[in-house]
C-alpha positions as CSV (number, residue, x, y, z in Angstrom):
1,M,0.4,10.8,6.2
2,A,-1.6,9.5,3.2
3,A,-5.0,10.6,4.5
4,T,-7.1,11.5,1.4
5,R,-9.2,14.2,2.9
6,L,-6.3,15.9,4.7
7,P,-2.9,14.8,3.3
8,G,-0.1,14.9,5.7
9,K,-2.5,15.5,8.6
10,P,-0.2,14.3,11.5
11,L,2.1,17.2,10.7
12,A,-0.7,19.8,10.1
13,D,0.2,23.0,11.9
14,I,-1.9,23.9,15.0
15,G,-0.6,26.9,16.9
16,G,2.9,26.5,15.5
17,L,3.2,22.8,16.4
18,P,2.4,19.6,14.4
19,M,-0.8,17.9,15.3
20,I,1.0,14.8,16.4
21,V,3.0,16.8,19.0
22,H,-0.3,18.1,20.5
23,V,-1.5,14.5,20.8
24,W,1.8,13.5,22.4
25,R,1.5,16.3,24.9
26,R,-2.0,15.3,25.9
27,A,-0.6,11.8,26.6
28,V,2.3,13.1,28.6
29,E,-0.1,15.3,30.6
30,A,-2.2,12.3,31.5
31,E,0.8,11.1,33.6
32,I,0.0,7.4,33.3
33,G,3.4,6.1,32.1
34,R,5.9,6.1,29.3
35,V,4.7,7.7,26.1
36,A,5.9,6.9,22.6
37,V,4.7,7.7,19.1
38,A,4.6,4.6,16.9
39,T,4.9,5.5,13.2
40,D,6.1,4.3,9.8
41,S,7.0,7.9,8.8
42,R,10.4,9.3,9.5
43,E,8.9,12.8,9.2
44,I,6.5,12.1,12.0
45,A,9.3,10.6,14.1
46,E,11.5,13.6,13.6
47,A,8.8,16.0,14.5
48,V,8.1,14.1,17.8
49,R,11.8,13.9,18.7
50,N,12.3,17.6,17.9
51,A,9.6,18.3,20.5
52,G,11.4,16.2,23.1
53,G,9.3,13.1,22.7
54,E,10.0,9.4,22.0
55,A,9.2,7.8,18.7
56,V,9.5,4.2,17.5
57,M,9.6,3.2,13.8
58,T,7.2,0.4,12.8
59,A,6.4,-1.4,9.6
60,A,4.3,0.2,6.9
61,T,2.3,-3.0,6.3
62,H,0.1,-3.0,9.5
63,E,-3.6,-3.4,8.8
64,N,-4.6,-1.3,11.8
65,G,-3.3,0.7,14.7
66,T,-3.6,-2.1,17.1
67,A,-1.1,-4.2,15.2
68,R,1.2,-1.2,15.0
69,I,1.2,-0.7,18.8
70,D,1.8,-4.4,19.4
71,E,5.0,-4.1,17.3
72,A,5.9,-0.9,19.1
73,A,5.4,-2.5,22.5
74,R,7.6,-5.5,21.6
75,K,10.4,-3.1,20.5
76,L,10.1,-0.7,23.5
77,D,9.5,-3.3,26.2
78,P,10.8,-6.7,25.0
79,D,10.8,-8.0,28.6
80,A,7.1,-7.1,29.1
81,I,7.7,-5.1,32.2
82,F,4.6,-3.0,31.5
83,D,1.3,-4.7,32.0
84,F,-0.9,-2.4,30.0
85,V,-0.7,-0.6,26.7
86,V,-2.8,2.4,25.8
87,N,-3.6,3.1,22.2
88,L,-4.2,6.8,21.5
89,Q,-4.9,7.8,17.9
90,G,-2.7,10.6,16.5
91,D,-5.6,12.7,15.1
92,I,-7.4,13.7,18.3
93,P,-5.4,16.7,19.5
94,T,-8.2,18.0,21.7
95,V,-8.5,14.8,23.9
96,A,-8.5,15.6,27.6
97,P,-5.8,14.0,29.7
98,A,-8.5,12.9,32.1
99,A,-10.1,10.9,29.3
100,I,-6.8,9.1,28.7
101,R,-6.5,8.3,32.4
102,A,-10.1,7.1,32.5
103,V,-9.5,4.3,30.0
104,L,-7.3,2.5,32.5
105,A,-9.9,2.2,35.2
106,P,-11.8,-0.8,33.8
107,L,-8.6,-2.9,33.9
108,D,-8.8,-2.9,37.7
109,D,-11.1,-5.9,37.1
110,P,-8.8,-8.8,36.1
111,A,-11.7,-10.3,34.0
112,V,-11.5,-7.3,31.6
113,D,-9.2,-7.8,28.6
114,I,-9.6,-4.5,26.8
115,A,-10.9,-1.1,28.1
116,T,-12.2,1.8,26.1
117,I,-14.3,5.0,26.6
118,A,-17.6,6.5,25.4
119,A,-19.8,9.5,26.0
120,V,-23.5,10.0,26.0
121,I,-24.8,11.3,22.6
122,A,-26.4,14.7,23.1
123,R,-27.1,15.7,19.5
124,D,-30.0,14.0,17.7
125,E,-28.2,14.0,14.3
126,E,-25.4,11.9,15.8
127,K,-27.8,9.1,16.8
128,T,-28.4,8.2,13.1
129,N,-25.0,9.1,11.8
130,P,-23.1,5.9,10.7
131,N,-19.8,7.7,11.2
132,V,-20.6,7.9,14.9
133,V,-20.0,4.5,16.3
134,K,-22.3,3.4,19.1
135,V,-21.5,1.0,21.9
136,V,-24.3,-1.2,23.3
137,G,-23.5,-2.4,26.8
138,S,-24.8,-3.5,30.1
139,E,-24.3,-1.1,33.0
140,I,-22.2,-2.9,35.6
141,A,-21.5,0.1,37.8
142,P,-22.2,3.9,37.6
143,G,-20.3,5.2,34.6
144,R,-19.2,1.7,33.5
145,L,-20.5,-0.6,30.8
146,R,-19.7,-4.1,29.7
147,A,-19.6,-3.9,25.9
148,L,-22.0,-6.3,24.2
149,Y,-21.7,-4.8,20.7
150,F,-20.4,-1.9,18.7
151,T,-22.3,-0.6,15.6
152,R,-22.7,2.2,13.1
153,A,-26.5,1.7,13.4
154,T,-28.8,3.5,15.9
155,A,-28.8,1.2,18.8
156,P,-30.1,0.1,21.2
157,Y,-33.8,0.7,20.3
158,G,-36.2,2.4,22.7
159,E,-35.9,5.0,25.4
160,G,-32.6,5.7,27.1
161,P,-29.2,7.1,26.3
162,L,-27.1,6.2,23.3
163,F,-23.3,6.1,23.8
164,H,-20.8,7.5,21.3
165,H,-17.7,5.2,21.3
166,I,-14.4,7.0,21.4
167,G,-11.5,5.0,19.7
168,L,-9.1,5.1,22.6
169,Y,-8.2,1.7,24.1
170,A,-6.2,0.1,26.9
171,Y,-5.1,-3.5,26.5
172,R,-3.7,-6.0,28.9
173,R,-0.4,-7.1,27.3
174,A,-1.6,-10.7,26.8
175,A,-4.9,-9.5,25.3
176,L,-3.1,-7.2,22.8
177,H,-0.9,-10.1,21.6
178,R,-3.9,-12.4,21.3
179,Y,-5.9,-9.8,19.3
180,V,-3.2,-9.3,16.7
181,G,-3.0,-13.0,16.1
182,L,-6.7,-13.3,15.3
183,P,-8.0,-13.2,11.8
184,P,-10.6,-10.4,10.9
185,S,-14.0,-11.5,12.0
186,P,-17.3,-11.6,10.0
187,L,-18.9,-8.7,12.0
188,E,-15.7,-6.7,12.0
189,K,-15.7,-6.8,8.2
190,R,-19.4,-6.1,7.9
191,E,-19.4,-3.1,10.3
192,K,-15.8,-2.1,9.5
193,L,-15.1,-1.9,13.3
194,E,-12.0,-3.8,14.4
195,Q,-13.1,-4.0,18.1
196,L,-15.7,-6.5,17.0
197,R,-12.9,-9.0,16.3
198,A,-12.2,-9.1,20.0
199,L,-15.8,-9.5,21.0
200,E,-16.4,-12.3,18.5
201,A,-13.4,-14.1,20.0
202,G,-14.9,-14.0,23.4
203,M,-12.7,-11.2,24.8
204,R,-14.2,-8.9,27.3
205,I,-14.3,-5.1,26.7
206,D,-15.5,-2.7,29.4
207,V,-16.3,0.9,28.8
208,A,-15.7,3.9,31.0
209,I,-18.1,6.8,30.4
210,V,-16.5,10.3,30.1
211,E,-18.1,13.7,29.6
212,D,-17.0,14.8,26.2
213,V,-16.1,13.4,22.8
214,P,-12.7,14.7,21.6
215,L,-12.6,16.2,18.1
216,G,-11.2,13.8,15.5
217,V,-9.4,15.7,12.7
218,D,-10.3,14.3,9.3
219,T,-10.9,17.3,7.1
220,P,-9.7,20.9,6.7
221,E,-12.8,22.0,8.5
222,D,-12.0,19.8,11.5
223,L,-8.5,21.2,11.5
224,D,-9.9,24.7,11.7
225,R,-12.1,23.7,14.7
226,A,-9.2,22.1,16.4
227,R,-7.1,25.2,16.0
228,K,-9.9,27.3,17.6
229,I,-10.4,24.9,20.5
230,L,-6.7,24.7,21.3
231,Q,-6.2,28.4,21.0
232,L,-8.7,28.8,23.9
233,R,-6.8,26.5,26.2
């Protein structure tokens, strides 16, 4: 709610519904399990519940979304019945349900701790944009990478595709609990990318390649684009 470039953005109106409700709907449409919105805002929780969704109140002191979903998972599933937890950010209302489903696939391999998604960068200007996070990884199967590094720099060097990392994650329950107990790592603080904490701790992150990068809404201009995209659906 305190976003400086777009104050109150989770409740921003898109086609008569708050943005967070659109994100909740995309998650429900993915049909992969129970969906709940974790928030420290009673306004957000009320908006979700008014739309028929489930919301869980969490502390306002979390340093990142991963810590927030860990608290939510403990509250919603104290007996750890669910093996996996998917973290979907509340500001990507155009995300495709298929992309949400895709993030679970790498966890078919029991050696994988955390799964995420990425798409091939098609626009040259994104290759050098530090706001576009790139994942560097080894191809282990068609459409699948084992992550070696995440960076805001243009990497890797040389001919070949670059991959735009999309901040959507699926965690094994044990991996999620382990992550939130780790201190911020040196590379995480340098790159300002929290997933590096897991890599520096020796955790394995695999990446499923999807076709498109969903629009993240950070500015009024992004909000206008999201409204146009969702109007066409």
